[in-house]
Structure formats: C-alpha cells, structure tokens
C-alpha positions in Angstrom: 95.3 105.9 -131.8 97.3 106.9 -134.9 95.8 108.6 -137.9 95.6 105.4 -140.0 93.7 103.5 -137.3 91.4 106.5 -136.8 90.6 106.6 -140.5 89.8 102.9 -140.6 87.4 103.3 -137.6 85.7 106.3 -139.2 85.2 104.3 -142.4 83.8 101.3 -140.5 81.3 103.5 -138.7 80.3 105.2 -142.0 79.9 101.8 -143.6 77.9 100.4 -140.7 75.5 103.4 -140.7 75.1 103.1 -144.5 74.4 99.3 -144.2 71.8 100.0 -141.6 70.1 102.6 -143.7 70.1 100.3 -146.8 68.7 97.5 -144.7 65.9 99.6 -143.3 65.1 101.0 -146.8 65.0 97.4 -148.3 62.7 96.2 -145.5 60.4 99.2 -146.1 60.4 98.6 -149.9 59.4 94.9 -149.4 56.7 96.0 -147.0 55.3 98.4 -149.5 55.3 95.7 -152.3 52.9 93.6 -150.3 50.7 96.5 -149.2 48.8 99.2 -151.0 49.9 102.8 -151.4 48.3 103.8 -148.1 49.9 100.9 -146.2 46.8 98.7 -146.3 46.6 95.4 -148.3 43.4 94.3 -150.0 43.0 91.8 -147.2 42.7 94.8 -144.8 39.6 95.9 -146.8 38.1 92.4 -146.8 34.5 92.5 -145.7 33.3 90.6 -142.7 29.8 89.2 -142.8 27.5 90.4 -140.1 24.1 88.8 -139.7 21.4 91.5 -139.9 17.8 91.6 -138.7 14.9 93.8 -139.5 13.3 95.3 -142.6 15.5 97.0 -145.1 14.7 100.7 -145.0 12.7 101.6 -148.2 13.8 104.4 -150.5 13.1 105.9 -153.8 16.1 107.4 -155.6 16.8 108.6 -159.1 18.5 106.1 -161.4 22.1 107.0 -162.2 21.6 105.6 -165.7 18.5 107.7 -166.4 14.9 106.5 -166.6 12.5 106.1 -163.7 13.5 106.3 -160.1 14.1 103.0 -158.3 12.2 102.0 -155.2 13.7 99.3 -153.0 10.2 97.9 -152.1 9.6 97.1 -155.8 12.2 94.3 -155.4 10.0 92.4 -152.9 9.7 88.8 -153.8 13.3 88.7 -155.0 16.6 88.3 -153.1 18.4 91.6 -153.5 22.0 92.8 -153.2 22.3 96.5 -152.2 25.8 97.8 -152.7 26.8 101.3 -151.5 29.8 102.6 -153.4 31.5 105.8 -154.5 33.6 106.5 -157.6 36.3 107.9 -155.3 36.5 104.7 -153.2 39.5 102.4 -154.0 38.0 99.2 -152.6 34.8 99.9 -154.5 36.8 99.9 -157.7 38.4 96.6 -156.8 35.1 94.9 -156.1 33.1 96.3 -159.0 34.1 93.6 -161.6 33.3 90.8 -159.2 29.9 92.3 -158.4 29.1 92.6 -162.0 30.0 89.0 -162.7 28.0 87.8 -159.7 25.0 89.7 -161.0 25.4 88.1 -164.4 25.6 84.7 -162.7 22.6 85.2 -160.4 20.1 87.3 -162.3 18.6 84.2 -163.9 17.9 83.0 -160.4 15.8 86.1 -159.7 18.5 87.9 -157.6 18.3 91.7 -158.1 21.3 94.0 -157.7 21.1 97.8 -157.0 24.1 100.0 -156.6 23.9 103.1 -154.5 26.3 105.9 -155.5 26.8 107.5 -152.1 27.8 111.1 -151.7 29.2 111.4 -155.2 28.9 113.6 -158.2 26.5 112.1 -160.8 29.0 112.5 -163.7 31.6 110.7 -161.7 29.1 108.0 -160.8 28.1 107.5 -164.4 31.8 107.3 -165.4 32.3 104.6 -162.8 29.3 102.6 -164.1 30.6 103.0 -167.7 34.2 102.1 -166.8 33.2 98.9 -165.0 30.4 98.1 -167.5 27.9 97.6 -164.7 24.7 96.2 -166.1 22.6 96.3 -162.9 20.9 99.5 -162.0 22.5 102.1 -159.8 20.8 105.0 -158.0 22.4 108.3 -156.8 22.3 109.4 -153.2 24.4 112.6 -153.5 23.1 113.9 -150.2 23.9 110.7 -148.3 20.4 110.5 -146.8 20.6 106.6 -146.7 23.7 106.6 -144.6 21.9 106.9 -141.3 19.0 104.4 -141.9 21.5 101.8 -143.2 24.1 102.5 -140.5 26.9 103.2 -143.0 30.3 103.8 -141.6 32.5 102.6 -144.4 32.6 102.1 -148.1 31.9 99.9 -149.8 29.0 98.4 -147.8 26.9 95.6 -149.2 23.6 94.3 -147.9 21.9 91.0 -148.9 18.1 91.3 -148.5 15.8 88.3 -148.6 12.7 88.0 -150.7 10.5 89.3 -147.8 12.5 92.5 -147.6 14.4 91.5 -144.5 18.1 92.4 -144.0 20.1 89.2 -143.8 23.7 90.1 -144.2 25.9 93.2 -144.2 29.5 93.3 -145.5 31.6 96.4 -144.7 34.6 96.7 -147.0 35.8 95.0 -150.1 33.5 92.0 -150.7 35.1 89.0 -152.4 32.8 87.6 -155.1 33.1 84.0 -153.9 31.9 85.1 -150.4 29.0 86.9 -152.0 28.1 83.9 -154.1 28.2 81.6 -151.1 26.0 84.0 -149.2 23.5 84.3 -152.0 23.3 80.5 -152.3 22.2 80.4 -148.6 19.7 83.2 -148.9 18.2 82.0 -152.3 17.7 78.5 -150.9 15.9 80.0 -147.9 15.4 78.4 -144.5 15.9 74.7 -144.6 12.9 72.5 -144.0 
C-alpha cells in the first residue's frame, strides 16, 4: 500500500470514528431532551393509585404557617387529602400548583387538604408554601415520625381519606391533578346505592 492510499485509509477511519461519536452524542442529547436532569421523565414520577383500607393514623403536629397545631381526627366528617412533601423534593414542586388548584376547586364541597412537610427544615417548608402560594394548611414533621405509620417510602405521597377517617387511596409519586379530581369525585359521592 502506497503512502497516498494509506493516508486516505487513515482519514476514512478517523472520519468514521468521528461520525460514530457525533451520532452517539446526538442520540444522548435527544434522550436528555425528553428526560429530566437525572434521567427520569415526569411520567416516571407519575403516581399509581393503590386502594387502601383501615383507619388513617391520627396525629397532632404544629402548623407550618403558625397558629394552633392540626389534628387529623378534627377533619372527621370531611373527605381529606393528606399530601406528604418536602421542599427538597423535585416531584413535590411539580405537583404543588395542581394540588393548590384542586383544593381551590373542592373546598366548597367540604374536602379538606393538609400538607405534611416531611423531614424538612421549617424555614425551607415555609418558603415552599410561600413560593407555591399554598392556601391549605401544612404541618411540619421534621423528625419523620409519621413515615412508619403511613408506610412512606417515597415523596411525594398523597392519601385520600373518606369522611369516616378511613384510608381510601394512596398515590406514591407525582400526582396529576386530573387523577386527584377523579378520585375525589368518587370518594365525595360515597358508595353507590
């Protein structure tokens, strides 16, 4: 093989390797465009409904917004949404506006919402409430004492509790507001006759 042929072969190999690298980089870039920073899309965080049974564990915790402590049993007689969140939790931040809007839409139907700032600094929790203009009450559980009784293993986690204080649904992960509304319609209407 003469020098000219060898030069052409070397350039073809270099060009092929370069094309391969550019192709891989472009595919990776497109993949990251459809996924979040950590490689998960919002759909990966989408909550799945699980039917629950049993009484919701009662608690009394300090209000994050100040004022009197909040006791879950004081909500008896109302359908309640109990949302565990943390200011550090990315999916919690994504779902917060939808939760607020759903509360606005359902509070006139007697549905009560309580946020539980789980294992978080109170100042960060208050900043979260302020940032997302959450009008429903939130409590602080800095020690995480509710994690075990509620079986928490991911954030956010949302429970729908019926008017008798019975757990009806649990959603682990980002909860789409439309799914929550549909669930609330079912629970608010109660068992069919």
